[in-house]
C-alpha positions as CSV (number, residue, x, y, z in Angstrom):
1,R,69.2,277.6,178.7
2,L,72.1,279.6,176.5
3,L,72.8,282.2,179.1
4,T,72.8,279.5,181.7
5,H,75.5,277.7,180.1
6,A,77.3,281.1,179.0
7,F,77.4,282.6,182.6
8,H,78.3,279.2,184.1
9,D,82.0,279.5,185.6
10,E,83.1,277.5,188.6
11,H,86.6,279.8,189.0
12,P,85.1,283.5,189.9
13,P,87.8,286.1,189.6
14,E,90.2,286.2,192.6
15,G,89.0,288.2,195.7
16,R,85.4,288.0,194.2
17,T,82.6,286.3,196.3
18,G,78.9,285.8,196.1
19,P,77.1,286.3,192.9
20,L,79.3,286.5,189.8
21,I,79.2,290.1,188.3
22,W,81.1,290.8,185.3
23,D,81.5,294.4,183.7
24,V,81.5,295.0,180.1
25,R,85.2,295.0,179.8
26,Q,85.7,291.5,181.7
27,I,82.6,290.2,179.6
28,G,84.5,290.9,176.3
29,S,87.7,289.8,177.2
30,G,89.6,286.3,177.0
31,P,90.0,283.8,173.7
32,R,86.5,283.1,174.3
33,S,84.2,285.7,175.5
34,I,80.8,285.1,176.9
35,G,79.4,286.4,173.5
36,E,81.3,283.6,171.6
37,Q,80.1,281.0,174.0
38,L,76.7,282.1,173.7
39,V,76.8,281.8,169.8
40,A,78.5,278.3,170.2
41,H,75.9,277.1,172.6
42,G,73.1,278.4,170.3
43,A,74.6,276.4,167.7
44,Q,74.6,273.2,169.6
45,Q,71.0,273.9,170.1
46,G,70.1,274.3,166.5
47,F,69.8,278.2,166.6
48,R,71.0,280.1,163.5
49,P,74.3,282.2,163.9
50,D,72.2,285.4,162.8
51,E,69.7,284.8,165.8
52,T,72.4,284.6,168.5
53,L,75.1,287.1,167.1
54,N,72.6,289.8,168.1
55,W,72.3,288.7,171.5
56,A,76.0,288.0,171.8
57,A,76.8,291.5,170.7
58,N,75.7,292.7,174.2
59,F,78.6,291.1,175.6
60,D,81.1,292.6,173.0
61,E,82.4,295.9,174.2
62,T,83.5,296.9,170.7
63,R,79.4,296.9,169.9
64,Y,78.8,299.5,172.4
65,Q,78.1,303.1,171.2
66,L,77.7,306.5,173.1
67,T,75.1,308.7,171.7
68,R,74.6,312.3,173.3
69,E,71.3,314.3,172.7
70,G,71.6,317.8,174.6
71,D,72.5,317.1,178.0
72,R,71.7,313.1,177.9
73,M,74.0,310.3,177.1
74,Y,72.6,307.1,175.7
75,V,74.4,303.8,175.4
76,E,73.3,301.6,172.4
77,V,74.6,298.1,171.0
78,V,75.1,298.1,167.4
79,P,74.6,294.8,165.8
80,P,77.4,293.1,163.6
81,P,76.5,293.8,160.0
82,E,75.5,290.3,159.3
83,V,72.8,290.6,161.6
84,I,71.6,293.7,160.2
85,A,71.4,292.0,156.8
86,A,69.6,289.1,158.2
87,Q,67.0,291.4,160.1
88,A,66.4,293.8,157.2
89,D,62.8,292.0,156.3
90,I,61.8,291.9,159.9
91,R,62.8,295.6,160.4
92,A,60.9,296.6,157.0
93,Q,57.7,294.5,158.6
94,Q,57.9,296.4,161.6
95,E,58.1,299.7,160.3
96,Q,55.3,298.6,158.1
97,N,53.3,297.5,161.2
98,H,53.9,300.8,162.9
99,E,52.7,302.5,160.2
100,V,49.5,300.8,159.9
101,L,49.1,301.6,163.6
102,R,49.9,304.9,163.3
103,L,46.9,305.4,160.8
104,Q,44.4,303.4,162.7
105,N,45.2,305.5,165.9
106,R,45.1,308.7,163.8
107,Y,41.7,307.8,161.8
108,W,39.7,305.5,163.7
109,P,39.2,307.4,167.0
110,S,38.2,310.6,165.1
111,F,35.6,308.5,163.0
112,R,34.2,307.2,166.4
113,S,34.0,310.5,168.6
114,G,36.9,312.8,168.2
115,A,38.5,311.5,171.5
116,G,39.7,314.8,172.4
117,R,42.3,315.0,169.6
118,E,42.9,317.5,166.9
119,P,41.7,316.2,163.4
120,P,44.5,315.9,160.6
121,T,44.7,318.7,158.3
122,A,44.1,318.4,154.8
123,A,47.7,318.6,153.8
124,E,48.6,315.8,156.6
125,I,45.6,313.5,155.0
126,A,47.4,314.0,151.6
127,D,50.5,312.7,153.1
128,D,48.7,309.9,155.0
129,L,47.0,308.8,151.7
130,T,50.4,308.6,150.0
131,A,51.7,306.3,152.9
132,A,48.5,304.5,152.6
133,Q,49.1,303.4,149.1
134,A,52.5,302.5,149.8
135,L,51.3,300.0,152.4
136,L,48.8,298.7,149.8
137,D,51.6,298.2,147.3
138,A,53.9,296.3,149.4
139,E,54.4,292.7,148.8
140,Q,53.6,291.2,152.2
141,H,51.8,292.2,155.3
142,H,51.9,290.8,158.9
143,L,49.6,293.6,160.0
144,R,46.7,293.8,157.6
145,P,46.4,297.5,156.4
146,H,43.2,297.6,154.4
147,N,40.7,298.8,157.3
148,A,43.1,301.9,158.3
149,V,43.9,302.6,154.4
150,A,40.2,302.6,154.0
151,H,39.5,305.1,156.9
152,V,42.4,307.2,155.3
153,V,40.6,307.2,152.0
154,R,37.1,308.2,153.7
155,S,38.8,311.1,155.4
156,A,40.2,312.6,152.4
157,I,37.0,311.9,150.4
158,E,35.1,313.8,152.8
159,H,37.3,316.6,153.1
160,A,37.2,317.0,149.3
161,A,33.5,316.9,149.1
162,N,33.3,319.6,151.8
163,G,35.5,322.0,149.8
164,A,38.9,320.9,150.8
165,P,40.3,319.0,147.5
166,E,43.7,319.3,148.6
167,A,43.3,316.4,151.0
168,L,43.4,313.9,147.9
169,G,46.8,315.6,147.2
170,N,47.8,313.7,143.7
171,K,46.2,310.3,144.8
172,G,42.5,311.3,143.9
173,G,42.4,308.2,141.3
174,F,44.0,305.9,144.1
175,A,41.2,306.9,146.6
176,V,38.2,306.4,144.2
177,G,40.0,303.0,143.2
178,V,40.0,301.8,146.8
179,V,36.2,302.9,147.3
180,M,35.2,301.3,144.2
181,A,37.2,298.1,144.7
182,V,35.5,297.5,148.1
183,A,32.1,298.4,147.2
184,A,32.4,296.3,144.0
185,T,32.5,293.1,146.3
186,F,28.7,293.4,146.7
187,L,27.8,293.1,143.2
188,D,28.1,289.4,143.4
189,S,24.7,287.6,143.6
190,A,25.3,286.3,147.1
191,D,23.7,288.1,150.1
192,L,26.9,289.3,152.2
193,R,25.2,290.2,155.2
194,Y,26.0,289.2,158.6
195,E,23.9,291.4,161.2
196,G,25.6,290.1,164.2
197,Q,28.9,291.9,163.2
198,Y,29.4,295.5,164.9
199,F,32.7,296.8,163.4
200,Q,32.8,300.4,162.3
201,F,36.3,300.6,161.6
202,G,35.9,297.9,158.8
203,A,36.9,298.9,155.2
204,D,33.3,298.3,154.2
205,R,32.3,300.6,156.6
206,A,34.7,303.4,155.6
207,T,33.6,302.8,152.1
208,A,30.1,303.0,152.7
209,R,30.7,306.5,154.5
210,A,32.8,307.6,151.3
211,L,30.7,306.2,148.5
212,P,27.8,308.7,148.3
213,A,30.4,311.7,147.6
214,L,31.5,310.1,144.5
215,L,28.2,311.4,143.0
216,T,29.1,315.0,143.6
217,Q,30.9,317.1,141.3
218,A,33.6,318.0,143.9
219,L,34.8,314.4,143.2
220,A,34.5,314.5,139.3
221,P,38.1,315.2,138.8
222,A,39.3,312.1,141.1
223,L,36.6,310.0,139.2
224,S,38.1,310.8,135.8
225,E,41.3,310.1,137.2
226,A,40.4,306.7,138.5
227,N,38.8,306.2,134.9
228,V,35.4,305.4,136.9
229,T,32.1,306.6,135.6
230,V,29.1,307.7,137.6
231,A,27.1,304.9,136.2
232,E,29.5,302.5,137.5
233,V,29.1,304.3,141.2
234,V,25.4,304.1,141.0
235,E,25.7,300.4,140.4
236,V,28.1,299.6,143.1
237,G,26.0,301.7,145.7
238,L,22.8,299.9,144.9
239,A,24.5,296.5,145.5
240,L,26.1,297.7,148.7
241,A,22.5,299.3,149.9
242,G,21.0,295.8,149.3
243,K,23.3,293.4,150.4
244,A,25.9,294.9,153.0
245,P,25.6,294.5,156.6
246,L,23.2,296.7,158.5
247,E,25.9,298.5,160.1
248,T,27.4,299.2,156.7
249,R,24.0,300.5,155.1
250,L,23.6,302.5,158.1
251,L,26.8,304.5,157.5
252,L,25.9,304.7,153.8
253,A,23.0,306.5,154.8
254,R,25.2,308.8,156.8
255,G,27.6,309.5,153.9
256,C,24.4,310.5,151.9
257,D,24.5,313.6,153.8
258,A,27.2,315.0,151.2
259,V,24.7,314.4,148.5
260,W,21.7,316.3,150.1
261,A,24.4,319.1,150.7
262,S,25.0,319.3,146.9
263,P,23.1,321.0,144.1
264,C,21.4,319.0,141.4
265,T,23.4,317.5,138.8
266,G,23.3,315.2,135.6
267,A,20.5,314.0,133.6
268,A,19.5,311.4,136.4
269,C,20.1,313.8,139.5
270,I,22.3,312.7,142.1
271,H,19.4,313.2,144.9
272,T,17.4,310.8,142.9
273,T,20.0,308.1,142.8
274,A,20.7,308.5,146.3
275,L,17.1,308.3,147.3
276,A,17.0,304.9,145.2
277,W,19.9,303.7,147.5
278,V,18.0,304.7,150.5
279,L,14.8,302.9,149.7
280,E,17.0,299.9,148.4
281,T,18.3,299.5,152.3
282,A,14.7,298.9,153.4
283,R,13.7,295.9,150.9
284,R,14.6,293.1,153.4
285,A,12.3,294.8,156.0
286,E,9.7,291.8,155.7
287,I,9.9,289.2,158.1
288,G,8.7,286.0,156.6
289,P,7.2,282.8,158.0
290,W,9.2,280.4,160.0
291,D,11.4,278.1,158.4
292,A,11.7,274.8,159.8
293,D,14.9,273.5,158.4
294,T,17.0,276.6,158.9
295,Q,15.1,277.2,162.4
296,R,14.8,281.0,161.5
297,P,12.4,283.5,159.7
298,I,12.5,283.5,156.1
299,R,14.1,286.8,154.7
300,R,11.9,288.2,152.0
301,T,12.9,291.2,149.5
302,I,10.2,293.3,148.9
303,E,9.4,294.1,145.3
304,G,8.1,297.6,144.0
305,D,7.0,300.2,146.4
306,V,8.7,299.5,149.7
307,I,6.8,301.9,151.8
308,S,3.4,300.7,150.4
309,R,4.2,297.1,151.3
310,L,5.4,298.0,154.9
311,K,2.3,300.0,155.4
312,Q,0.5,296.8,154.9
313,L,2.2,294.7,157.2
314,D,1.2,293.7,160.7
315,G,4.0,295.3,162.9
316,G,5.2,292.2,164.0
317,W,6.2,291.3,160.7
318,I,8.6,294.1,160.2
319,D,12.3,294.0,160.8
320,I,12.9,297.3,162.8
321,P,16.4,297.5,162.4
322,V,16.3,297.2,158.7
323,L,14.6,300.5,158.8
324,D,17.3,302.5,160.3
325,P,19.5,303.4,157.5
326,A,16.5,304.9,155.3
327,I,15.3,306.8,158.5
328,R,18.8,308.1,159.1
329,A,19.2,309.2,155.4
330,L,15.8,310.8,155.2
331,G,16.0,312.6,158.4
332,A,18.9,314.7,156.8
333,A,17.3,315.0,153.3
334,A,13.8,316.3,154.6
335,T,15.7,319.3,156.0
336,T,17.3,320.5,152.6
337,S,16.0,322.6,149.7
338,Q,16.5,319.9,146.7
339,C,14.3,318.2,144.2
340,I,13.5,315.3,146.4
341,T,12.9,317.2,149.6
342,N,9.0,317.2,149.8
343,E,9.3,313.2,148.8
344,A,11.8,312.7,151.5
345,K,9.7,314.4,154.0
346,Q,6.6,312.2,153.3
347,L,8.9,309.0,153.1
348,L,10.4,310.1,156.8
349,A,6.9,310.6,158.2
350,D,5.7,307.1,156.7
351,L,8.8,305.2,158.0
352,L,8.7,306.8,161.5
353,A,4.8,305.6,161.6
354,I,5.9,302.2,160.5
355,Q,8.6,302.0,163.1
356,R,6.6,303.1,165.8
357,R,3.8,300.7,164.9
358,A,6.2,297.8,164.8
359,M,8.1,298.8,168.0
360,I,4.7,298.5,170.1
361,R,3.8,295.3,168.3
362,H,7.2,293.8,169.1
363,Q,6.9,294.7,172.8
364,E,3.2,293.6,172.9
365,Q,4.7,290.0,171.8
366,G,7.1,290.2,174.7
367,G,10.2,291.1,172.8
368,S,12.4,293.7,173.1
369,A,11.9,296.2,170.5
370,D,15.1,298.2,171.1
371,D,17.2,297.0,173.8
372,R,20.2,299.1,172.7
373,G,18.0,302.0,172.0
374,T,19.7,302.5,168.7
375,H,16.3,302.4,166.7
376,A,15.3,305.4,169.1
377,L,18.5,307.4,168.4
378,V,18.0,307.3,165.0
379,A,14.3,308.3,164.8
380,A,15.3,311.1,167.7
381,R,17.6,312.5,165.5
382,A,15.7,312.7,162.5
383,L,12.9,314.3,164.2
384,L,15.1,316.9,165.9
385,Q,16.4,317.7,162.6
386,S,13.1,318.4,161.2
387,Y,12.4,320.5,164.4
388,A,15.5,322.4,164.0
389,A,14.5,323.4,160.4
390,D,11.0,324.3,160.8
391,A,10.2,324.4,164.9
392,N,7.2,322.4,164.5
393,P,6.9,320.1,167.4
394,T,3.9,318.2,166.3
395,P,5.6,315.3,164.8
396,I,7.8,314.7,167.8
397,L,4.7,314.8,170.2
398,E,3.0,312.5,167.9
399,H,5.8,310.0,168.1
400,L,5.7,310.3,172.0
401,D,2.0,310.0,172.2
402,V,2.3,306.4,170.2
403,L,5.4,305.2,172.2
404,R,4.1,306.2,175.6
405,H,1.9,303.0,175.7
406,D,5.0,301.3,176.9
407,A,7.1,302.9,179.5
408,R,10.2,301.2,178.0
409,L,9.8,302.7,174.7
410,L,9.2,306.2,176.1
411,I,12.3,306.0,178.0
412,S,14.3,305.0,175.1
413,I,13.1,307.8,173.0
414,L,13.6,310.6,175.8
415,H,16.9,309.4,176.1
416,A,17.7,309.4,172.4
417,F,16.4,313.0,172.1
418,A,18.9,313.9,174.9
419,A,21.8,312.1,173.2
420,A,20.9,313.4,169.6
421,G,21.1,316.8,170.9
422,A,24.5,316.4,172.1
423,E,25.9,315.8,168.7
424,T,25.9,319.4,167.0
425,D,25.3,322.9,167.8
426,T,22.3,322.9,165.7
427,L,20.5,319.9,167.5
428,A,21.9,321.4,170.8
429,R,19.7,324.6,170.3
430,A,16.7,322.5,169.0
431,A,16.9,320.3,172.0
432,R,17.2,323.1,174.3
433,D,14.1,324.9,172.8
434,L,12.1,321.7,172.3
435,W,12.2,320.5,176.1
436,P,10.1,322.6,178.1
437,G,7.1,321.9,175.3
438,L,8.0,318.4,175.4
439,L,8.0,318.0,179.3
440,V,4.7,319.8,179.3
441,H,3.1,317.4,177.1
442,A,4.5,314.2,178.6
443,L,3.4,315.3,182.1
444,T,-0.4,314.8,180.7
445,Y,0.3,311.1,180.4
446,A,-0.1,310.8,184.1
447,D,-3.9,311.4,183.8
448,S,-4.4,308.3,182.1
449,Q,-5.1,305.0,183.6
450,P,-3.4,303.3,184.6
451,N,-0.8,306.3,185.2
452,L,2.4,305.6,182.8
453,Y,4.7,306.8,185.7
454,R,3.4,304.4,188.3
455,Q,4.3,301.3,186.2
456,E,6.1,298.7,188.2
457,T,10.0,299.2,187.7
458,W,10.0,301.2,184.3
459,G,7.5,303.9,185.4
460,A,10.1,305.9,187.7
461,W,12.5,305.4,184.7
462,A,10.3,307.5,182.2
463,A,9.3,310.0,184.9
464,A,13.2,310.5,185.5
465,A,14.2,310.6,181.7
466,L,11.6,313.8,181.4
467,L,14.5,315.8,183.2
468,P,17.3,315.4,180.7
469,T,20.9,314.2,181.2
470,P,22.7,314.3,177.6
471,L,26.1,313.4,178.4
472,E,24.9,310.0,179.9
473,W,23.6,308.9,176.6
474,T,26.3,309.8,174.2
475,Q,28.3,307.0,173.8
476,G,25.9,304.4,172.6
477,L,26.7,302.2,169.5
478,Y,25.4,304.6,166.9
479,N,26.0,308.1,168.4
480,E,27.4,310.6,165.6
481,L,29.7,312.6,167.7
482,T,32.8,314.1,165.8
483,A,33.8,316.4,168.8
484,E,33.1,316.6,172.4
485,P,29.4,316.1,173.3
486,I,27.3,319.4,174.2
487,D,25.6,319.5,177.4
488,W,23.0,321.4,176.2
489,V,20.4,321.5,179.1
490,E,19.7,325.2,180.2
491,P,18.4,324.7,183.8
492,A,16.4,328.2,183.6
493,K,14.4,326.8,180.8
494,L,13.3,323.6,183.0
495,T,13.2,324.9,186.6
496,A,10.0,326.7,186.0
497,L,8.5,323.4,185.2
498,V,9.8,321.2,188.2
499,D,6.9,322.0,190.6
500,R,4.6,320.5,188.0
501,W,7.1,317.5,187.3
502,L,7.1,316.6,191.1
503,S,3.7,315.1,191.0
504,V,5.0,312.2,188.7
505,G,8.4,311.8,191.0
506,R,7.1,311.6,194.5
507,G,8.2,308.5,196.5
508,Q,10.8,307.5,193.6
509,A,14.6,307.3,194.2
510,R,15.3,307.5,190.5
511,C,13.5,310.5,190.4
512,V,15.2,312.0,193.1
513,E,18.3,311.3,191.6
514,A,17.5,312.8,188.2
515,L,16.4,316.1,190.4
516,I,19.5,316.4,192.2
517,R,21.4,316.1,188.8
518,L,19.4,319.1,187.5
519,V,19.4,321.2,191.0
520,R,23.6,320.7,190.8
521,R,23.5,323.0,187.8
522,L,22.0,325.9,189.9
523,P,23.8,328.3,191.9
524,I,24.6,327.3,195.5
525,E,21.9,329.5,196.9
526,E,19.0,328.2,194.6
527,Q,20.0,324.7,195.4
528,A,19.7,325.5,199.2
529,T,16.4,327.1,198.8
530,R,14.1,325.9,195.8
531,G,16.5,322.9,195.2
532,L,16.0,321.4,199.0
533,A,12.2,322.4,198.8
534,W,11.9,320.0,196.0
535,V,14.2,317.2,197.1
536,S,12.1,317.3,200.4
537,E,8.7,316.9,198.6
538,L,10.1,314.0,196.5
539,C,11.4,312.4,199.6
540,V,8.9,312.9,202.1
541,Q,5.1,312.9,202.3
542,N,2.8,313.4,205.2
543,G,5.8,313.4,207.4
544,R,7.1,309.9,206.4
545,A,10.1,309.3,204.1
546,T,9.1,307.3,201.2
547,V,12.6,307.5,199.6
548,K,15.6,307.3,202.5
549,R,18.4,308.1,199.9
550,S,19.4,308.1,196.2
551,T,23.0,307.5,194.8
552,S,24.1,311.1,195.3
553,S,21.4,312.5,198.1
554,N,23.8,312.3,201.0
555,E,26.7,313.7,199.5
556,W,24.5,316.5,198.0
557,L,22.7,317.2,201.3
558,T,26.0,317.3,203.5
559,A,27.6,319.7,200.9
560,T,24.7,321.8,201.0
561,R,24.4,322.2,204.8
562,A,26.6,325.5,205.1
563,A,24.2,327.3,202.4
564,A,21.0,326.0,203.9
565,E,22.3,327.9,207.3
566,E,23.2,330.9,205.3
567,H,19.9,331.3,203.6
568,G,17.7,330.6,206.2
569,T,16.9,327.0,205.2
570,L,18.6,325.0,208.0
571,Q,15.5,323.8,209.8
572,Q,14.0,322.4,206.7
573,W,17.5,320.8,205.9
574,Q,17.5,319.4,209.4
575,T,14.0,318.3,209.3
576,L,14.8,316.2,206.0
577,I,17.8,314.9,207.3
578,D,16.0,313.7,210.5
579,A,13.3,312.0,208.2
580,L,15.7,310.1,206.1
581,V,17.6,308.8,209.2
582,V,14.5,307.7,210.8
583,A,13.7,305.9,207.7
584,G,17.2,304.1,207.8
585,N,19.7,306.0,206.1
586,S,22.4,305.6,208.5
587,G,24.7,307.4,206.3
588,L,23.4,310.7,207.6
589,A,23.1,309.7,211.2
590,A,25.9,312.1,212.4
591,Y,23.8,314.8,211.1
592,S,20.7,314.0,212.7
593,T,19.4,315.6,215.8
């Protein structure tokens, strides 16, 4: 409305027709310039002068300034001094918001998956820690900085625990204070868990990752600077382990890796303390009877020996997600050489057995024991870590033997093994070495009646999952990627077993697709020979096509025609094409004879 009034002129300049166009000099001339009119009309409509003067400056030629940068020239409008003064608070808030967003963008993606970015150096983290403290010290915030600050603190503490104390700069006391303040919120008697919340970038999540490192000697100077005792850390850690949301407890378990990697210290060893936290996370794993008033099961807290009580319960009375933090922590603890290693190994074996039993029972009751695959991933990582340490496949095969009673559970654990192997070089080597033996063992399930791999719907998925595709399963809710995922599959270790696998994949489009994904990794000559023979066997039996196409079969077949002609398998290629077209694959009709 202001501009409509300001630009309205019934008497355009002499000789000018059509739309009224002003240049800067014309706009700024006259006793009452366009800018002055804008301010005047603004005042009439209730706008303060400092609000409209900034707009009016665009019509004042004296406010224009030319700036040269190299071979480029920029034109900018310099607001009047009174506008600059009036906007000082706004500018400060904008700068503060930009700083919050900068820290979020820098530390949140690296926490999740690396996002293809170079992680900040220890010196950069120290600088950001200073900026984070300034954000918290500011009097007001339009954009809440606490989550971003907590993740800068997390990164600094993790670097310090890993031998880079310079990441703390001179802000060690500040970093410890942030962690303790957030963790202390769980000291209240109320249960602060809300399991429907998924937000890995929250301040309590960052705190859970960083808190265990405060037990180590590397952080002792920072604790002293903050005037915090180890006993206080133990207290808030136990409260967080028992009362925080599940996601926060799972990140606490992940943070305990720093403890397992540290030597024994103190009268009460830090490993014993961390193990107590781990067991505390599982105390609410028992599902009580139904409460008619709240319309939900009563949540019970297990007193005394947690593992003994869980062993006594029917699997249907076990809350499977609550087991995840303990399994995650013990998977790492069991591979160390510390005072609690043997105990951790036994506890891990017990919890994995409890988890398997509970999953089967929940599936039998008609529920979904692991609809997101998160529990399978936690178990698979723990089992793969153990295999990487001792090369003993027995615990893994025993795990499969139980879960194979439901095809959906077998699918989840196979995908989880593939995904866990993509997280680190150590796990990638373990998955690569494990898979041939795992595949041979899993093929024996086809001898049982009913045949697992012929179950309606899910049987084909289970058969396809025996040919691993790691990268497809690396972006789940709790994958622990800190860099690009590792595609660990080595075709030469698996192709010798494909002939045995074909028996469970015949006539299944999903298995055809899984096979083509593996075959594409081979040299083109092998694709046009061995690969073509394998795909033909899956698609055609007794001269009739039982699978007319898969997602990528048409594209792969047309791409291998030249290679088939070159390597003497063109007739086999043509026979397959004709069978698929007869079965109804119109996409290959142009290639049929």
